[in-house]
All heavy atoms as a GROMACS GRO file, in nm:
protein
  609
    1MET      N    1   2.403  -1.716   0.012
    1MET     CA    2   2.442  -1.578   0.032
    1MET      C    3   2.328  -1.488  -0.008
    1MET      O    4   2.259  -1.511  -0.107
    1MET     CB    5   2.568  -1.547  -0.049
    1MET     CG    6   2.602  -1.402  -0.049
    1MET     SD    7   2.757  -1.374  -0.134
    1MET     CE    8   2.838  -1.288  -0.005
    2ASN      N    9   2.308  -1.382   0.064
    2ASN     CA   10   2.204  -1.285   0.037
    2ASN      C   11   2.232  -1.216  -0.096
    2ASN      O   12   2.339  -1.163  -0.118
    2ASN     CB   13   2.202  -1.183   0.152
    2ASN     CG   14   2.084  -1.089   0.141
    2ASN    OD1   15   2.026  -1.072   0.035
    2ASN    ND2   16   2.050  -1.028   0.251
    3SER      N   17   2.134  -1.214  -0.185
    3SER     CA   18   2.156  -1.156  -0.318
    3SER      C   19   2.180  -1.006  -0.313
    3SER      O   20   2.238  -0.950  -0.405
    3SER     CB   21   2.037  -1.186  -0.410
    3SER     OG   22   1.920  -1.127  -0.358
    4ILE      N   23   2.139  -0.938  -0.205
    4ILE     CA   24   2.165  -0.794  -0.192
    4ILE      C   25   2.315  -0.769  -0.181
    4ILE      O   26   2.367  -0.672  -0.233
    4ILE     CB   27   2.091  -0.737  -0.069
    4ILE    CG1   28   1.941  -0.747  -0.091
    4ILE    CG2   29   2.131  -0.593  -0.043
    4ILE    CD1   30   1.858  -0.710   0.029
    5LEU      N   31   2.388  -0.859  -0.116
    5LEU     CA   32   2.531  -0.843  -0.096
    5LEU      C   33   2.613  -0.894  -0.213
    5LEU      O   34   2.733  -0.873  -0.217
    5LEU     CB   35   2.575  -0.916   0.031
    5LEU     CG   36   2.511  -0.870   0.161
    5LEU    CD1   37   2.556  -0.958   0.276
    5LEU    CD2   38   2.544  -0.725   0.188
    6LYS      N   39   2.548  -0.959  -0.307
    6LYS     CA   40   2.621  -1.020  -0.418
    6LYS      C   41   2.682  -0.913  -0.509
    6LYS      O   42   2.620  -0.815  -0.542
    6LYS     CB   43   2.528  -1.109  -0.496
    6LYS     CG   44   2.598  -1.208  -0.582
    6LYS     CD   45   2.503  -1.314  -0.627
    6LYS     CE   46   2.583  -1.438  -0.643
    6LYS     NZ   47   2.508  -1.556  -0.647
    7ASN      N   48   2.802  -0.936  -0.547
    7ASN     CA   49   2.874  -0.845  -0.635
    7ASN      C   50   2.851  -0.888  -0.779
    7ASN      O   51   2.879  -0.999  -0.817
    7ASN     CB   52   3.024  -0.854  -0.600
    7ASN     CG   53   3.108  -0.787  -0.704
    7ASN    OD1   54   3.066  -0.696  -0.770
    7ASN    ND2   55   3.230  -0.834  -0.718
    8HIS      N   56   2.801  -0.797  -0.858
    8HIS     CA   57   2.777  -0.829  -0.999
    8HIS      C   58   2.872  -0.752  -1.091
    8HIS      O   59   2.858  -0.754  -1.211
    8HIS     CB   60   2.633  -0.795  -1.037
    8HIS     CG   61   2.534  -0.876  -0.963
    8HIS    ND1   62   2.510  -1.009  -0.989
    8HIS    CD2   63   2.452  -0.844  -0.860
    8HIS    CE1   64   2.417  -1.055  -0.908
    8HIS    NE2   65   2.382  -0.957  -0.828
    9ARG      N   66   2.969  -0.681  -1.031
    9ARG     CA   67   3.054  -0.594  -1.110
    9ARG      C   68   3.198  -0.645  -1.125
    9ARG      O   69   3.260  -0.624  -1.227
    9ARG     CB   70   3.055  -0.458  -1.044
    9ARG     CG   71   3.118  -0.351  -1.124
    9ARG     CD   72   3.089  -0.217  -1.066
    9ARG     NE   73   3.170  -0.118  -1.133
    9ARG     CZ   74   3.191   0.002  -1.089
    9ARG    NH1   75   3.136   0.040  -0.977
    9ARG    NH2   76   3.265   0.085  -1.155
   10TYR      N   77   3.248  -0.712  -1.023
   10TYR     CA   78   3.389  -0.751  -1.024
   10TYR      C   79   3.404  -0.901  -1.004
   10TYR      O   80   3.324  -0.965  -0.938
   10TYR     CB   81   3.465  -0.681  -0.911
   10TYR     CG   82   3.464  -0.531  -0.923
   10TYR    CD1   83   3.382  -0.455  -0.840
   10TYR    CD2   84   3.544  -0.467  -1.015
   10TYR    CE1   85   3.381  -0.317  -0.850
   10TYR    CE2   86   3.544  -0.329  -1.025
   10TYR     CZ   87   3.461  -0.255  -0.943
   10TYR     OH   88   3.460  -0.119  -0.954
   11GLU      N   89   3.511  -0.954  -1.061
   11GLU     CA   90   3.553  -1.092  -1.037
   11GLU      C   91   3.701  -1.088  -1.004
   11GLU      O   92   3.770  -0.992  -1.035
   11GLU     CB   93   3.529  -1.179  -1.160
   11GLU     CG   94   3.383  -1.204  -1.188
   11GLU     CD   95   3.362  -1.301  -1.302
   11GLU    OE1   96   3.448  -1.308  -1.392
   11GLU    OE2   97   3.259  -1.369  -1.302
   12ILE      N   98   3.749  -1.193  -0.940
   12ILE     CA   99   3.889  -1.203  -0.903
   12ILE      C  100   3.946  -1.332  -0.965
   12ILE      O  101   3.877  -1.433  -0.972
   12ILE     CB  102   3.906  -1.200  -0.750
   12ILE    CG1  103   4.051  -1.186  -0.712
   12ILE    CG2  104   3.841  -1.319  -0.685
   12ILE    CD1  105   4.073  -1.153  -0.566
   13LEU      N  106   4.071  -1.324  -1.010
   13LEU     CA  107   4.134  -1.441  -1.071
   13LEU      C  108   4.185  -1.533  -0.961
   13LEU      O  109   4.266  -1.493  -0.878
   13LEU     CB  110   4.248  -1.398  -1.163
   13LEU     CG  111   4.320  -1.510  -1.236
   13LEU    CD1  112   4.224  -1.587  -1.326
   13LEU    CD2  113   4.434  -1.454  -1.320
   14SER      N  114   4.136  -1.654  -0.957
   14SER     CA  115   4.179  -1.754  -0.859
   14SER      C  116   4.242  -1.871  -0.933
   14SER      O  117   4.248  -1.872  -1.056
   14SER     CB  118   4.059  -1.802  -0.776
   14SER     OG  119   3.976  -1.885  -0.856
   15ILE      N  120   4.285  -1.971  -0.859
   15ILE     CA  121   4.344  -2.088  -0.925
   15ILE      C  122   4.239  -2.164  -1.006
   15ILE      O  123   4.273  -2.246  -1.089
   15ILE     CB  124   4.413  -2.182  -0.823
   15ILE    CG1  125   4.315  -2.232  -0.718
   15ILE    CG2  126   4.531  -2.115  -0.759
   15ILE    CD1  127   4.371  -2.338  -0.627
   16ASN      N  128   4.110  -2.134  -0.981
   16ASN     CA  129   4.001  -2.198  -1.055
   16ASN      C  130   3.946  -2.108  -1.164
   16ASN      O  131   3.836  -2.130  -1.213
   16ASN     CB  132   3.889  -2.239  -0.959
   16ASN     CG  133   3.936  -2.339  -0.857
   16ASN    OD1  134   4.009  -2.430  -0.889
   16ASN    ND2  135   3.896  -2.321  -0.734
   17GLY      N  136   4.018  -2.003  -1.201
   17GLY     CA  137   3.971  -1.908  -1.300
   17GLY      C  138   3.906  -1.789  -1.231
   17GLY      O  139   3.920  -1.768  -1.111
   18PHE      N  140   3.830  -1.709  -1.306
   18PHE     CA  141   3.765  -1.592  -1.248
   18PHE      C  142   3.644  -1.634  -1.165
   18PHE      O  143   3.563  -1.715  -1.209
   18PHE     CB  144   3.724  -1.494  -1.358
   18PHE     CG  145   3.838  -1.414  -1.410
   18PHE    CD1  146   3.904  -1.451  -1.525
   18PHE    CD2  147   3.882  -1.301  -1.342
   18PHE    CE1  148   4.011  -1.378  -1.574
   18PHE    CE2  149   3.989  -1.227  -1.390
   18PHE     CZ  150   4.053  -1.265  -1.504
   19THR      N  151   3.636  -1.582  -1.043
   19THR     CA  152   3.526  -1.612  -0.952
   19THR      C  153   3.471  -1.483  -0.894
   19THR      O  154   3.534  -1.378  -0.902
   19THR     CB  155   3.571  -1.705  -0.837
   19THR    OG1  156   3.675  -1.641  -0.765
   19THR    CG2  157   3.621  -1.838  -0.888
   20GLU      N  158   3.352  -1.490  -0.832
   20GLU     CA  159   3.290  -1.373  -0.773
   20GLU      C  160   3.380  -1.313  -0.665
   20GLU      O  161   3.451  -1.386  -0.596
   20GLU     CB  162   3.156  -1.409  -0.711
   20GLU     CG  163   3.052  -1.446  -0.813
   20GLU     CD  164   2.920  -1.481  -0.749
   20GLU    OE1  165   2.909  -1.479  -0.624
   20GLU    OE2  166   2.826  -1.512  -0.824
   21PHE      N  167   3.375  -1.184  -0.653
   21PHE     CA  168   3.455  -1.112  -0.555
   21PHE      C  169   3.360  -1.045  -0.458
   21PHE      O  170   3.271  -0.969  -0.499
   21PHE     CB  171   3.541  -1.008  -0.629
   21PHE     CG  172   3.618  -0.918  -0.539
   21PHE    CD1  173   3.721  -0.967  -0.461
   21PHE    CD2  174   3.590  -0.784  -0.533
   21PHE    CE1  175   3.794  -0.884  -0.379
   21PHE    CE2  176   3.662  -0.699  -0.452
   21PHE     CZ  177   3.766  -0.750  -0.376
   22HIS      N  178   3.373  -1.076  -0.331
   22HIS     CA  179   3.279  -1.028  -0.231
   22HIS      C  180   3.330  -0.911  -0.150
   22HIS      O  181   3.272  -0.876  -0.049
   22HIS     CB  182   3.237  -1.143  -0.139
   22HIS     CG  183   3.172  -1.255  -0.214
   22HIS    ND1  184   3.048  -1.245  -0.270
   22HIS    CD2  185   3.216  -1.378  -0.245
   22HIS    CE1  186   3.017  -1.357  -0.332
   22HIS    NE2  187   3.119  -1.440  -0.319
   23GLY      N  188   3.440  -0.852  -0.189
   23GLY     CA  189   3.488  -0.732  -0.122
   23GLY      C  190   3.620  -0.752  -0.050
   23GLY      O  191   3.673  -0.862  -0.042
   24ILE      N  192   3.670  -0.642   0.000
   24ILE     CA  193   3.797  -0.640   0.072
   24ILE      C  194   3.768  -0.623   0.220
   24ILE      O  195   3.683  -0.545   0.259
   24ILE     CB  196   3.886  -0.525   0.022
   24ILE    CG1  197   3.920  -0.546  -0.125
   24ILE    CG2  198   4.011  -0.511   0.107
   24ILE    CD1  199   3.992  -0.430  -0.187
   25ARG      N  200   3.841  -0.695   0.301
   25ARG     CA  201   3.826  -0.685   0.446
   25ARG      C  202   3.957  -0.636   0.504
   25ARG      O  203   4.063  -0.693   0.477
   25ARG     CB  204   3.791  -0.823   0.501
   25ARG     CG  205   3.770  -0.826   0.651
   25ARG     CD  206   3.739  -0.964   0.698
   25ARG     NE  207   3.848  -1.053   0.654
   25ARG     CZ  208   3.838  -1.184   0.640
   25ARG    NH1  209   3.726  -1.244   0.664
   25ARG    NH2  210   3.941  -1.256   0.601
   26GLU      N  211   3.950  -0.530   0.582
   26GLU     CA  212   4.071  -0.477   0.645
   26GLU      C  213   4.089  -0.541   0.781
   26GLU      O  214   3.995  -0.552   0.859
   26GLU     CB  215   4.061  -0.326   0.661
   26GLU     CG  216   4.185  -0.266   0.722
   26GLU     CD  217   4.176  -0.115   0.736
   26GLU    OE1  218   4.065  -0.060   0.721
   26GLU    OE2  219   4.279  -0.054   0.761
   27SER      N  220   4.208  -0.584   0.809
   27SER     CA  221   4.241  -0.645   0.939
   27SER      C  222   4.353  -0.563   1.003
   27SER      O  223   4.447  -0.522   0.935
   27SER     CB  224   4.289  -0.788   0.921
   27SER     OG  225   4.189  -0.866   0.860
   28LYS      N  226   4.343  -0.543   1.131
   28LYS     CA  227   4.447  -0.471   1.204
   28LYS      C  228   4.539  -0.573   1.270
   28LYS      O  229   4.494  -0.663   1.339
   28LYS     CB  230   4.385  -0.381   1.312
   28LYS     CG  231   4.289  -0.278   1.260
   28LYS     CD  232   4.363  -0.165   1.195
   28LYS     CE  233   4.264  -0.059   1.151
   28LYS     NZ  234   4.318   0.046   1.077
   29HIS      N  235   4.668  -0.559   1.245
   29HIS     CA  236   4.769  -0.646   1.305
   29HIS      C  237   4.880  -0.560   1.361
   29HIS      O  238   4.908  -0.451   1.312
   29HIS     CB  239   4.827  -0.743   1.201
   29HIS     CG  240   4.724  -0.831   1.138
   29HIS    ND1  241   4.675  -0.943   1.200
   29HIS    CD2  242   4.660  -0.823   1.020
   29HIS    CE1  243   4.585  -1.000   1.123
   29HIS    NE2  244   4.574  -0.929   1.012
   30THR      N  245   4.946  -0.611   1.464
   30THR     CA  246   5.057  -0.536   1.522
   30THR      C  247   5.192  -0.584   1.471
   30THR      O  248   5.291  -0.513   1.481
   30THR     CB  249   5.056  -0.546   1.676
   30THR    OG1  250   5.060  -0.684   1.713
   30THR    CG2  251   4.930  -0.482   1.733
   31LYS      N  252   5.195  -0.704   1.414
   31LYS     CA  253   5.318  -0.758   1.359
   31LYS      C  254   5.293  -0.800   1.214
   31LYS      O  255   5.187  -0.850   1.181
   31LYS     CB  256   5.365  -0.880   1.439
   31LYS     CG  257   5.406  -0.847   1.580
   31LYS     CD  258   5.455  -0.971   1.651
   31LYS     CE  259   5.495  -0.936   1.792
   31LYS     NZ  260   5.544  -1.053   1.865
   32TYR      N  261   5.393  -0.778   1.132
   32TYR     CA  262   5.382  -0.809   0.991
   32TYR      C  263   5.506  -0.882   0.943
   32TYR      O  264   5.612  -0.873   1.002
   32TYR     CB  265   5.368  -0.682   0.908
   32TYR     CG  266   5.241  -0.606   0.933
   32TYR    CD1  267   5.235  -0.507   1.031
   32TYR    CD2  268   5.127  -0.634   0.860
   32TYR    CE1  269   5.117  -0.438   1.054
   32TYR    CE2  270   5.010  -0.565   0.881
   32TYR     CZ  271   5.005  -0.467   0.979
   32TYR     OH  272   4.890  -0.399   1.002
   33PHE      N  273   5.489  -0.952   0.831
   33PHE     CA  274   5.601  -1.009   0.758
   33PHE      C  275   5.624  -0.923   0.635
   33PHE      O  276   5.529  -0.872   0.575
   33PHE     CB  277   5.569  -1.151   0.707
   33PHE     CG  278   5.605  -1.259   0.803
   33PHE    CD1  279   5.508  -1.340   0.856
   33PHE    CD2  280   5.737  -1.282   0.837
   33PHE    CE1  281   5.540  -1.443   0.942
   33PHE    CE2  282   5.770  -1.385   0.924
   33PHE     CZ  283   5.672  -1.464   0.977
   34ASP      N  284   5.748  -0.907   0.598
   34ASP     CA  285   5.783  -0.847   0.470
   34ASP      C  286   5.839  -0.959   0.385
   34ASP      O  287   5.939  -1.022   0.420
   34ASP     CB  288   5.889  -0.738   0.486
   34ASP     CG  289   5.830  -0.607   0.534
   34ASP    OD1  290   5.729  -0.565   0.474
   34ASP    OD2  291   5.884  -0.548   0.627
   35ILE      N  292   5.775  -0.984   0.272
   35ILE     CA  293   5.820  -1.087   0.181
   35ILE      C  294   5.872  -1.017   0.056
   35ILE      O  295   5.802  -0.937  -0.006
   35ILE     CB  296   5.706  -1.185   0.147
   35ILE    CG1  297   5.665  -1.258   0.276
   35ILE    CG2  298   5.749  -1.283   0.038
   35ILE    CD1  299   5.553  -1.354   0.260
   36PHE      N  300   5.997  -1.043   0.024
   36PHE     CA  301   6.062  -0.979  -0.090
   36PHE      C  302   6.071  -1.078  -0.205
   36PHE      O  303   6.124  -1.188  -0.189
   36PHE     CB  304   6.202  -0.931  -0.051
   36PHE     CG  305   6.199  -0.828   0.058
   36PHE    CD1  306   6.208  -0.865   0.192
   36PHE    CD2  307   6.185  -0.694   0.027
   36PHE    CE1  308   6.204  -0.769   0.292
   36PHE    CE2  309   6.180  -0.597   0.127
   36PHE     CZ  310   6.190  -0.635   0.260
   37LEU      N  311   6.018  -1.038  -0.319
   37LEU     CA  312   6.021  -1.123  -0.437
   37LEU      C  313   6.145  -1.094  -0.520
   37LEU      O  314   6.204  -0.986  -0.511
   37LEU     CB  315   5.896  -1.099  -0.520
   37LEU     CG  316   5.762  -1.124  -0.449
   37LEU    CD1  317   5.647  -1.092  -0.544
   37LEU    CD2  318   5.751  -1.266  -0.397
   38LYS      N  319   6.182  -1.189  -0.601
   38LYS     CA  320   6.299  -1.176  -0.687
   38LYS      C  321   6.288  -1.055  -0.779
   38LYS      O  322   6.388  -0.994  -0.816
   38LYS     CB  323   6.314  -1.305  -0.769
   38LYS     CG  324   6.448  -1.322  -0.832
   38LYS     CD  325   6.473  -1.461  -0.888
   38LYS     CE  326   6.357  -1.528  -0.954
   38LYS     NZ  327   6.392  -1.652  -1.021
   39SER      N  328   6.166  -1.016  -0.811
   39SER     CA  329   6.143  -0.901  -0.900
   39SER      C  330   6.174  -0.769  -0.832
   39SER      O  331   6.175  -0.665  -0.896
   39SER     CB  332   5.997  -0.900  -0.945
   39SER     OG  333   5.913  -0.874  -0.832
   40GLY      N  334   6.195  -0.772  -0.699
   40GLY     CA  335   6.217  -0.650  -0.623
   40GLY      C  336   6.091  -0.601  -0.554
   40GLY      O  337   6.096  -0.509  -0.473
   41LYS      N  338   5.976  -0.662  -0.584
   41LYS     CA  339   5.852  -0.624  -0.518
   41LYS      C  340   5.854  -0.673  -0.373
   41LYS      O  341   5.915  -0.774  -0.341
   41LYS     CB  342   5.731  -0.683  -0.590
   41LYS     CG  343   5.709  -0.624  -0.726
   41LYS     CD  344   5.587  -0.684  -0.791
   41LYS     CE  345   5.570  -0.628  -0.931
   41LYS     NZ  346   5.455  -0.687  -0.998
   42ASN      N  347   5.784  -0.600  -0.287
   42ASN     CA  348   5.775  -0.631  -0.145
   42ASN      C  349   5.629  -0.650  -0.108
   42ASN      O  350   5.546  -0.567  -0.144
   42ASN     CB  351   5.839  -0.517  -0.065
   42ASN     CG  352   5.830  -0.538   0.083
   42ASN    OD1  353   5.816  -0.650   0.129
   42ASN    ND2  354   5.835  -0.430   0.158
   43ILE      N  355   5.596  -0.757  -0.038
   43ILE     CA  356   5.460  -0.781   0.009
   43ILE      C  357   5.462  -0.774   0.161
   43ILE      O  358   5.536  -0.850   0.226
   43ILE     CB  359   5.408  -0.919  -0.036
   43ILE    CG1  360   5.409  -0.930  -0.188
   43ILE    CG2  361   5.270  -0.946   0.021
   43ILE    CD1  362   5.378  -1.068  -0.240
   44LYS      N  363   5.384  -0.685   0.218
   44LYS     CA  364   5.372  -0.673   0.363
   44LYS      C  365   5.240  -0.740   0.401
   44LYS      O  366   5.135  -0.704   0.349
   44LYS     CB  367   5.371  -0.526   0.405
   44LYS     CG  368   5.371  -0.505   0.553
   44LYS     CD  369   5.384  -0.358   0.586
   44LYS     CE  370   5.400  -0.340   0.736
   44LYS     NZ  371   5.429  -0.200   0.769
   45CYS      N  372   5.248  -0.840   0.488
   45CYS     CA  373   5.127  -0.918   0.519
   45CYS      C  374   5.130  -0.970   0.663
   45CYS      O  375   5.232  -0.965   0.730
   45CYS     CB  376   5.113  -1.033   0.422
   45CYS     SG  377   5.251  -1.149   0.427
   46SER      N  378   5.017  -1.022   0.706
   46SER     CA  379   5.007  -1.081   0.840
   46SER      C  380   5.074  -1.217   0.843
   46SER      O  381   5.103  -1.276   0.739
   46SER     CB  382   4.860  -1.095   0.880
   46SER     OG  383   4.797  -1.195   0.801
   47PHE      N  384   5.096  -1.270   0.962
   47PHE     CA  385   5.162  -1.399   0.979
   47PHE      C  386   5.083  -1.512   0.912
   47PHE      O  387   5.140  -1.604   0.857
   47PHE     CB  388   5.177  -1.432   1.128
   47PHE     CG  389   5.292  -1.362   1.194
   47PHE    CD1  390   5.312  -1.226   1.179
   47PHE    CD2  391   5.380  -1.432   1.273
   47PHE    CE1  392   5.418  -1.161   1.239
   47PHE    CE2  393   5.487  -1.368   1.335
   47PHE     CZ  394   5.506  -1.233   1.318
   48ASN      N  395   4.950  -1.502   0.916
   48ASN     CA  396   4.866  -1.610   0.863
   48ASN      C  397   4.818  -1.585   0.721
   48ASN      O  398   4.733  -1.659   0.671
   48ASN     CB  399   4.744  -1.631   0.954
   48ASN     CG  400   4.784  -1.687   1.087
   48ASN    OD1  401   4.875  -1.770   1.096
   48ASN    ND2  402   4.721  -1.642   1.193
   49HIS      N  403   4.872  -1.484   0.653
   49HIS     CA  404   4.829  -1.456   0.517
   49HIS      C  405   4.858  -1.576   0.429
   49HIS      O  406   4.968  -1.630   0.430
   49HIS     CB  407   4.900  -1.332   0.462
   49HIS     CG  408   4.850  -1.291   0.328
   49HIS    ND1  409   4.742  -1.210   0.313
   49HIS    CD2  410   4.892  -1.324   0.204
   49HIS    CE1  411   4.720  -1.191   0.184
   49HIS    NE2  412   4.810  -1.260   0.116
   50PRO      N  413   4.758  -1.621   0.351
   50PRO     CA  414   4.780  -1.739   0.266
   50PRO      C  415   4.847  -1.704   0.134
   50PRO      O  416   4.814  -1.604   0.070
   50PRO     CB  417   4.638  -1.791   0.243
   50PRO     CG  418   4.552  -1.669   0.251
   50PRO     CD  419   4.618  -1.578   0.351
   51PHE      N  420   4.942  -1.787   0.095
   51PHE     CA  421   5.006  -1.779  -0.036
   51PHE      C  422   4.993  -1.914  -0.102
   51PHE      O  423   4.974  -2.016  -0.034
   51PHE     CB  424   5.156  -1.745  -0.021
   51PHE     CG  425   5.181  -1.603   0.017
   51PHE    CD1  426   5.190  -1.566   0.150
   51PHE    CD2  427   5.196  -1.505  -0.081
   51PHE    CE1  428   5.214  -1.434   0.186
   51PHE    CE2  429   5.219  -1.373  -0.046
   51PHE     CZ  430   5.228  -1.338   0.086
   52LEU      N  431   5.006  -1.918  -0.233
   52LEU     CA  432   5.005  -2.045  -0.304
   52LEU      C  433   5.148  -2.087  -0.336
   52LEU      O  434   5.229  -2.007  -0.381
   52LEU     CB  435   4.928  -2.034  -0.436
   52LEU     CG  436   4.777  -2.036  -0.424
   52LEU    CD1  437   4.714  -2.017  -0.562
   52LEU    CD2  438   4.727  -2.164  -0.362
   53GLN      N  439   5.175  -2.213  -0.308
   53GLN     CA  440   5.304  -2.272  -0.341
   53GLN      C  441   5.276  -2.409  -0.401
   53GLN      O  442   5.223  -2.497  -0.333
   53GLN     CB  443   5.392  -2.286  -0.217
   53GLN     CG  444   5.531  -2.339  -0.249
   53GLN     CD  445   5.614  -2.358  -0.124
   53GLN    OE1  446   5.569  -2.417  -0.028
   53GLN    NE2  447   5.736  -2.306  -0.128
   54ASN      N  448   5.306  -2.423  -0.530
   54ASN     CA  449   5.278  -2.547  -0.602
   54ASN      C  450   5.131  -2.586  -0.592
   54ASN      O  451   5.097  -2.704  -0.577
   54ASN     CB  452   5.367  -2.661  -0.554
   54ASN     CG  453   5.512  -2.635  -0.578
   54ASN    OD1  454   5.549  -2.579  -0.681
   54ASN    ND2  455   5.597  -2.672  -0.485
   55GLY      N  456   5.043  -2.486  -0.595
   55GLY     CA  457   4.899  -2.511  -0.590
   55GLY      C  458   4.844  -2.537  -0.451
   55GLY      O  459   4.725  -2.559  -0.435
   56ASN      N  460   4.929  -2.535  -0.349
   56ASN     CA  461   4.885  -2.557  -0.211
   56ASN      C  462   4.898  -2.428  -0.132
   56ASN      O  463   4.984  -2.345  -0.159
   56ASN     CB  464   4.971  -2.665  -0.144
   56ASN     CG  465   4.958  -2.798  -0.213
   56ASN    OD1  466   4.848  -2.848  -0.232
   56ASN    ND2  467   5.069  -2.854  -0.254
   57ILE      N  468   4.814  -2.412  -0.031
   57ILE     CA  469   4.817  -2.292   0.052
   57ILE      C  470   4.928  -2.306   0.156
   57ILE      O  471   4.942  -2.409   0.222
   57ILE     CB  472   4.681  -2.268   0.120
   57ILE    CG1  473   4.577  -2.234   0.014
   57ILE    CG2  474   4.692  -2.158   0.225
   57ILE    CD1  475   4.439  -2.214   0.066
   58LYS      N  476   5.006  -2.198   0.170
   58LYS     CA  477   5.113  -2.193   0.268
   58LYS      C  478   5.103  -2.058   0.340
   58LYS      O  479   5.093  -1.954   0.275
   58LYS     CB  480   5.249  -2.208   0.201
   58LYS     CG  481   5.364  -2.221   0.297
   58LYS     CD  482   5.491  -2.261   0.223
   58LYS     CE  483   5.601  -2.296   0.320
   58LYS     NZ  484   5.720  -2.345   0.253
   59LYS      N  485   5.103  -2.058   0.473
   59LYS     CA  486   5.095  -1.935   0.550
   59LYS      C  487   5.227  -1.859   0.540
   59LYS      O  488   5.335  -1.920   0.530
   59LYS     CB  489   5.066  -1.964   0.696
   59LYS     CG  490   4.929  -2.020   0.721
   59LYS     CD  491   4.910  -2.045   0.869
   59LYS     CE  492   4.776  -2.110   0.894
   59LYS     NZ  493   4.758  -2.139   1.037
   60ALA      N  494   5.218  -1.727   0.548
   60ALA     CA  495   5.338  -1.642   0.541
   60ALA      C  496   5.440  -1.684   0.646
   60ALA      O  497   5.560  -1.684   0.617
   60ALA     CB  498   5.299  -1.496   0.558
   61CYS      N  499   5.396  -1.721   0.765
   61CYS     CA  500   5.489  -1.756   0.872
   61CYS      C  501   5.565  -1.886   0.844
   61CYS      O  502   5.665  -1.914   0.908
   61CYS     CB  503   5.417  -1.765   1.006
   61CYS     SG  504   5.289  -1.891   1.014
   62ASP      N  505   5.520  -1.964   0.745
   62ASP     CA  506   5.587  -2.089   0.709
   62ASP      C  507   5.678  -2.076   0.588
   62ASP      O  508   5.744  -2.173   0.549
   62ASP     CB  509   5.483  -2.198   0.683
   62ASP     CG  510   5.403  -2.232   0.808
   62ASP    OD1  511   5.459  -2.225   0.919
   62ASP    OD2  512   5.283  -2.264   0.794
   63ILE      N  513   5.681  -1.958   0.528
   63ILE     CA  514   5.767  -1.936   0.412
   63ILE      C  515   5.910  -1.912   0.459
   63ILE      O  516   5.933  -1.838   0.554
   63ILE     CB  517   5.716  -1.816   0.331
   63ILE    CG1  518   5.578  -1.847   0.272
   63ILE    CG2  519   5.815  -1.779   0.220
   63ILE    CD1  520   5.510  -1.729   0.207
   64VAL      N  521   6.004  -1.976   0.393
   64VAL     CA  522   6.146  -1.957   0.426
   64VAL      C  523   6.219  -1.904   0.303
   64VAL      O  524   6.174  -1.919   0.190
   64VAL     CB  525   6.211  -2.088   0.476
   64VAL    CG1  526   6.148  -2.134   0.605
   64VAL    CG2  527   6.204  -2.196   0.370
   65GLU      N  528   6.333  -1.843   0.326
   65GLU     CA  529   6.412  -1.788   0.218
   65GLU      C  530   6.443  -1.897   0.116
   65GLU      O  531   6.480  -2.009   0.152
   65GLU     CB  532   6.542  -1.729   0.271
   65GLU     CG  533   6.622  -1.657   0.167
   65GLU     CD  534   6.744  -1.586   0.224
   65GLU    OE1  535   6.752  -1.566   0.346
   65GLU    OE2  536   6.831  -1.552   0.143
   66GLY      N  537   6.423  -1.865  -0.010
   66GLY     CA  538   6.447  -1.962  -0.116
   66GLY      C  539   6.321  -2.032  -0.164
   66GLY      O  540   6.324  -2.098  -0.267
   67ASP      N  541   6.209  -2.021  -0.089
   67ASP     CA  542   6.083  -2.081  -0.132
   67ASP      C  543   6.036  -2.013  -0.260
   67ASP      O  544   6.057  -1.894  -0.281
   67ASP     CB  545   5.974  -2.065  -0.027
   67ASP     CG  546   5.978  -2.171   0.080
   67ASP    OD1  547   6.060  -2.263   0.070
   67ASP    OD2  548   5.899  -2.161   0.177
   68TYR      N  549   5.972  -2.089  -0.346
   68TYR     CA  550   5.910  -2.036  -0.465
   68TYR      C  551   5.760  -2.031  -0.442
   68TYR      O  552   5.701  -2.128  -0.394
   68TYR     CB  553   5.939  -2.123  -0.588
   68TYR     CG  554   6.080  -2.106  -0.638
   68TYR    CD1  555   6.183  -2.184  -0.587
   68TYR    CD2  556   6.110  -2.008  -0.733
   68TYR    CE1  557   6.313  -2.167  -0.632
   68TYR    CE2  558   6.240  -1.991  -0.778
   68TYR     CZ  559   6.341  -2.070  -0.727
   68TYR     OH  560   6.468  -2.053  -0.771
   69LEU      N  561   5.698  -1.917  -0.473
   69LEU     CA  562   5.554  -1.900  -0.457
   69LEU      C  563   5.490  -1.891  -0.595
   69LEU      O  564   5.554  -1.846  -0.691
   69LEU     CB  565   5.523  -1.773  -0.378
   69LEU     CG  566   5.582  -1.766  -0.237
   69LEU    CD1  567   5.555  -1.630  -0.175
   69LEU    CD2  568   5.526  -1.877  -0.149
   70ASP      N  569   5.366  -1.934  -0.604
   70ASP     CA  570   5.293  -1.921  -0.730
   70ASP      C  571   5.253  -1.775  -0.747
   70ASP      O  572   5.179  -1.721  -0.665
   70ASP     CB  573   5.166  -2.009  -0.729
   70ASP     CG  574   5.198  -2.157  -0.713
   70ASP    OD1  575   5.315  -2.195  -0.728
   70ASP    OD2  576   5.105  -2.233  -0.685
   71THR      N  577   5.303  -1.711  -0.849
   71THR     CA  578   5.266  -1.572  -0.880
   71THR      C  579   5.228  -1.566  -1.026
   71THR      O  580   5.257  -1.656  -1.105
   71THR     CB  581   5.380  -1.474  -0.850
   71THR    OG1  582   5.490  -1.504  -0.936
   71THR    CG2  583   5.424  -1.479  -0.705
   72GLU      N  584   5.163  -1.457  -1.063
   72GLU     CA  585   5.119  -1.443  -1.200
   72GLU      C  586   5.234  -1.419  -1.297
   72GLU      O  587   5.235  -1.470  -1.407
   72GLU     CB  588   5.019  -1.327  -1.208
   72GLU     CG  589   4.957  -1.313  -1.345
   72GLU     CD  590   4.850  -1.207  -1.346
   72GLU    OE1  591   4.761  -1.210  -1.262
   72GLU    OE2  592   4.860  -1.119  -1.434
   73ASN      N  593   5.333  -1.342  -1.253
   73ASN     CA  594   5.438  -1.300  -1.346
   73ASN      C  595   5.576  -1.354  -1.316
   73ASN      O  596   5.671  -1.319  -1.385
   73ASN     CB  597   5.445  -1.146  -1.348
   73ASN     CG  598   5.316  -1.086  -1.397
   73ASN    OD1  599   5.256  -1.136  -1.490
   73ASN    ND2  600   5.271  -0.982  -1.333
   74GLU      N  601   5.594  -1.434  -1.213
   74GLU     CA  602   5.728  -1.480  -1.179
   74GLU      C  603   5.733  -1.630  -1.169
   74GLU      O  604   5.647  -1.692  -1.119
   74GLU     CB  605   5.772  -1.419  -1.045
   74GLU     CG  606   5.789  -1.269  -1.056
   74GLU     CD  607   5.841  -1.210  -0.926
   74GLU    OE1  608   5.926  -1.273  -0.862
   74GLU    OE2  609   5.795  -1.103  -0.892
   0.00000   0.00000   0.00000
């Protein structure tokens, strides 16, 4: 990776601990999923948005009611 683009200010918490954060990318989608958490929080995301479930990646379109997702506080 080009050192000019390297971020030296922020890190993001991943399943492997804190790692370098290379920025946010905005994507335009015409269809979204609304995922409602038990806490009352709502996540609006694309069909292919990745979530962690038992340490494995699961796409939003494959999540069904009653699934448990790996979250920081729940």
